[in-house]
C-alpha positions in Angstrom: -2.1 26.3 -10.5 -3.3 27.2 -6.5 -3.5 23.5 -4.8 -7.1 22.9 -4.0 -8.4 24.5 -7.3 -10.5 21.9 -9.5 -9.2 18.6 -11.2 -9.2 18.9 -14.8 -10.4 16.6 -17.2 -13.5 14.3 -17.9 -16.1 12.5 -16.2 -15.1 9.6 -13.6 -15.2 5.8 -15.4 -17.6 3.4 -13.5 -17.4 0.0 -12.8 -18.2 -2.0 -15.9 -16.2 0.7 -17.8 -13.4 0.1 -15.6 -13.5 -3.6 -16.2 -14.2 -3.5 -19.8 -10.6 -1.7 -20.2 -8.8 -4.2 -18.6 -6.7 -7.4 -20.4 -7.0 -11.0 -19.1 -5.8 -12.1 -15.7 -3.2 -14.5 -14.5 -5.4 -17.2 -13.4 -3.2 -17.9 -10.3 -3.3 -21.3 -8.4 -4.9 -20.5 -4.6 -3.5 -24.0 -3.3 0.5 -23.1 -4.4 3.1 -21.8 -2.7 2.7 -17.7 -2.8 5.4 -15.3 -3.5 6.8 -13.9 -0.6 9.5 -11.4 0.2 11.4 -10.9 3.2 13.2 -7.4 3.9 13.5 -4.8 6.7 11.0 -2.5 8.1 11.4 0.4 10.7 8.8 0.2 13.4 7.2 3.2 14.7 7.7 4.8 18.2 11.5 3.8 18.1 11.2 0.4 17.8 13.9 0.2 15.5 14.0 -2.0 12.0 13.0 -5.5 12.4 12.6 -8.1 9.2 9.5 -7.8 7.8 7.8 -11.2 6.1 5.5 -9.8 3.4 3.4 -12.8 1.8 1.3 -12.1 -1.5 -2.1 -14.5 -0.5 -4.0 -15.8 -3.5 -7.5 -15.2 -2.9 -10.7 -13.2 -4.9 -10.8 -10.0 -6.0 -12.0 -7.1 -3.9 -15.6 -6.0 -4.7 -14.3 -2.4 -5.4 -13.0 -1.2 -8.4 -10.7 1.3 -8.3 -9.7 3.5 -11.3 -6.0 2.7 -10.3 -6.2 -0.7 -9.6 -3.5 -3.3 -10.9 -3.8 -5.7 -7.9 -7.1 -7.7 -9.8 -4.8 -9.5 -12.3 -3.5 -12.2 -9.7 -7.2 -12.6 -7.7 -9.8 -15.2 -8.2 -13.1 -14.5 -9.7 -15.3 -16.9 -7.2 -14.5 -16.7 -3.7 -11.4 -17.7 -1.9 -11.6 -22.3 -1.7 -11.3 -22.7 2.3 -8.0 -23.7 3.6 -6.6 -22.0 0.4 -4.9 -19.3 2.3 -3.8 -21.6 4.8 -2.5 -23.9 2.8 -0.3 -20.9 1.0 1.2 -19.6 4.1 2.0 -22.8 5.9 4.2 -23.5 2.6 6.1 -19.4 3.3 7.1 -20.9 6.8 8.1 -24.2 5.6 10.1 -22.5 2.8 13.6 -22.8 4.9 15.4 -22.4 1.3 14.2 -19.1 0.8 14.0 -17.9 5.0 16.3 -20.1 6.7 16.7 -17.8 9.3 13.4 -16.8 9.7 12.5 -15.8 12.9 8.8 -15.4 13.6 9.0 -13.7 17.4 10.8 -10.8 15.6 9.0 -10.5 12.6 6.7 -8.4 11.3 4.2 -10.6 8.7 2.1 -8.5 6.3 -0.8 -10.2 4.5 -1.7 -8.8 1.5 -4.5 -10.3 -0.6 -5.4 -8.2 -3.3 -8.3 -7.3 -1.3 -9.7 -7.2 1.7 -8.6 -9.1 4.7 -12.2 -8.8 6.8 -14.8 -9.7 3.6 -15.9 -13.4 4.3 -15.4 -14.2 0.5 -11.9 -13.6 0.3 -10.9 -15.0 3.6 -12.9 -17.6 4.9 -14.0 -17.5 8.9 -12.4 -20.3 9.4 -9.3 -19.3 7.4 -9.0 -16.2 9.6 -8.9 -18.5 12.8 -6.4 -20.8 11.5 -4.1 -18.0 10.3 -4.1 -16.6 13.5 -3.5 -19.5 15.1 -0.2 -19.9 12.5 1.1 -16.2 13.6 0.7 -17.1 17.7 4.5 -16.1 18.0 4.7 -13.3 15.1 6.1 -10.0 16.8 3.0 -8.4 14.8 0.9 -9.3 12.2 -0.6 -6.4 8.8 -3.3 -7.1 7.1 -4.8 -5.1 4.7 -8.7 -4.1 4.4 -10.7 -1.2 2.4 -11.9 1.1 5.6 -15.9 0.5 5.0 -15.5 -3.1 5.8 -13.6 -2.9 9.2 -15.6 -4.3 12.1 -16.0 -7.0 14.2 -14.2 -9.7 12.3 -11.1 -7.6 13.0 -12.1 -7.0 16.4 -12.1 -10.8 16.6 -9.0 -11.2 14.3 -6.7 -8.7 17.2 -8.0 -10.9 20.1 -6.7 -14.0 18.1 -3.3 -12.4 18.3 -2.9 -11.3 21.3 -3.0 -7.7 20.1 -0.4 -7.3 17.8 -2.5 -6.3 15.3 -2.1 -4.0 12.0 -4.6 -2.6 9.4 -3.2 -1.5 6.5 -5.9 0.9 4.9 -5.9 2.6 1.9 -6.6 6.9 2.5 -5.2 7.2 -1.3 -5.4 11.1 -1.5 -7.5 13.9 0.3 -7.4 15.8 -2.8 -11.8 16.1 -3.2 -12.5 16.0 -6.6 -10.0 13.3 -7.0 -10.9 11.4 -4.3 -14.8 11.6 -5.4 -13.5 10.1 -9.0 -11.2 6.9 -7.8 -14.7 4.7 -7.4 -13.0 3.7 -4.2 -16.1 3.8 -2.8 -15.3 6.1 -0.2 -14.5 9.4 1.4 -11.6 10.7 3.7 -14.3 10.6 6.2 -14.6 6.7 5.7 -10.6 6.4 6.4 -10.9 8.8 10.1 -13.9 6.5 11.7 -12.8 3.3 10.3 -9.1 4.8 11.9 -10.8 5.7 15.2 -12.8 3.0 15.7 -9.3 0.6 15.3 -7.6 2.6 17.6 -10.4 2.3 20.4 -9.5 -1.2 20.2 -6.0 -1.1 20.6 -4.9 -2.3 16.9 -2.3 -0.1 14.5 -3.1 1.7 11.3 -1.0 2.1 8.4 -2.2 3.9 5.5 -1.7 4.2 1.5 -1.6 7.5 0.5 -0.6 7.8 -3.8 1.4 10.4 -5.8 0.1 10.9 -9.3 -3.8 10.3 -9.2 -5.8 10.9 -11.6 -7.6 14.4 -11.5 -5.0 16.3 -9.5 -3.0 18.2 -12.0 0.7 17.0 -12.6 2.1 20.2 -10.4 0.0 19.5 -7.3 0.5 15.5 -7.2 3.4 16.0 -4.0 1.5 18.6 -2.8 -1.8 16.6 -2.1 0.4 13.4 -1.6 2.3 14.9 1.6 -1.4 16.7 2.4 -2.8 13.3 2.4 0.2 11.8 4.5 -1.0 14.7 6.7 -4.2 14.1 6.9 -3.4 10.1 7.9 -1.0 10.5 10.6 -3.2 13.2 12.0 -6.2 10.4 12.1 -3.5 8.4 14.1 -1.9 6.0 11.2 1.4 5.6 12.7 3.2 4.2 9.2 2.3 6.1 6.0 3.8 4.1 2.8 3.3 7.0 -0.3 2.9 4.5 -3.4 3.1 5.9 -7.2 0.4 5.5 -8.8 1.0 2.4 -12.2 -0.9 2.1 -14.7 -1.2 -0.8 -17.0 -4.4 -1.2 -16.4 -6.8 0.3 -19.8 -8.7 2.8 -17.8 -5.2 4.4 -16.4 -4.1 4.7 -20.1 -7.6 5.6 -21.7 -7.6 8.7 -18.4 -3.6 9.5 -19.6 -5.0 9.5 -23.1 -7.8 12.6 -22.3 -5.5 14.3 -20.0 -6.2 13.3 -17.1 -3.7 11.4 -15.6 0.4 12.2 -15.7 1.9 9.3 -14.6 4.1 9.9 -12.0 8.1 9.7 -12.1 10.9 8.8 -9.5 11.6 12.3 -9.0 7.7 12.9 -7.7 8.2 10.0 -5.0 11.7 11.1 -3.9 10.3 14.8 -3.3 6.6 13.2 -1.7 9.3 10.6 0.8 11.8 13.5 1.7 8.2 16.1 2.6 6.8 13.6 4.2 10.0 12.8 6.8 9.6 16.6 7.4 5.9 16.6 9.2 5.8 17.3 12.7 4.8 13.4 13.3 7.0 11.8 11.5 10.1 13.9 12.3 9.6 14.4 15.9 6.1 11.8 16.6 8.3 8.8 15.9 5.8 7.7 13.3 7.2 5.7 10.0 6.9 7.0 6.7 8.2 5.1 3.5 8.1 4.8 0.2 6.7 1.7 -1.8 9.8 0.7 -4.1 8.0 -1.9 -6.2 8.8 -1.8 -10.3 10.7 1.1 -9.2 11.9 0.9 -12.9 8.6 2.1 -14.7 9.3 5.5 -12.8 12.7 6.3 -13.9 14.0 7.6 -17.0 17.3 7.0 -16.7 18.3 3.5 -15.6 22.1 4.6 -14.7 21.0 5.9 -11.4 17.8 4.3 -10.8 20.1 1.9 -8.5 21.5 4.5 -6.0 17.8 6.6 -5.9 16.2 2.8 -5.0 19.5 2.4 -2.7 18.6 6.2 -1.1 14.7 5.8 -1.0 15.8 2.4 1.5 17.7 4.2 3.5 15.2 7.0 4.2 12.9 4.5 4.8 14.9 2.5 7.8 16.9 5.7 9.1 13.4 8.4 8.6 15.9 10.4 7.9 15.9 12.6 4.3 19.1 12.3 2.5 21.4 14.5 -0.2 19.8 13.3 -4.2 22.1 11.1 -5.7 24.1 12.5 -8.4 24.3 10.8 -11.9 27.1 11.5 -14.0 25.0 10.1 -17.4 21.7 12.4 -17.2 23.4 14.9 -15.4 20.9 15.3 -12.9 20.9 15.2 -8.9 18.4 13.0 -8.7 15.2 15.3 -8.8 14.6 16.2 -12.5 13.8 12.7 -13.9 
């Protein structure tokens, strides 16, 4: 099928249908220390590698109900209690057993709240001010937000951080039919407007794109992921994260039964990253493209070569250069067929 051909299958699912297909939430405690992860991340424009602390904050659910979303499991139904996010971040920063050598001045801190950082129900205004004070010494702060919710609160938070803010926006895909059916409440043009507004304020842009989304033929999924990454880079994003689309929320399983969703496999992510690293902005322009490695085993058909393939993807993200596929004696592949 030629890229750009009509998307397959039936109609989109609306919000009430998506929510009806869900299982139960995990009911996290907003006052408990949240999960956090420290790893290395490459900075754009020749900034080298830096430690990156990702804090998975617990707050209220996103008001948008994307058909592919699995983050709702770890959110609250009610507004985030004032002070809770501050207590969560304080607990992480004080945990010297987990992060004994943490130096904020050298660290990129990512505050991911499974929602929108500039939605007052998710992050109370007074909490944003307190969070900015806690991170006054951080090398860079990354938050996530829906493109349509970027506005004055974003500018105020950026100023409180002294110009070290980066906002991650979900572009997901520029495939026209699929984008319109994701129930995300936006079009690629909304991403472009949000990115332009952030850049005008001196705020860096990170983008999330997906490989293997529903309503995109499986044979075109890598192509559209690369096109989407190219779009994000052209709009000014300096870091693009390629994410394999995950099932498990009920809606994706229904779409798979209908033939509208073919779950991606590890080789899709591998090919997408390799091709994105050859885009001019990434190859010669200093932009960073990485692969999301969370729960990578869900996409691997051969557990024997999974560690080597995960390590390869991590190295490629840190170096910005492709590598030959990892060979596997168990499955007989060169890393690109399973």
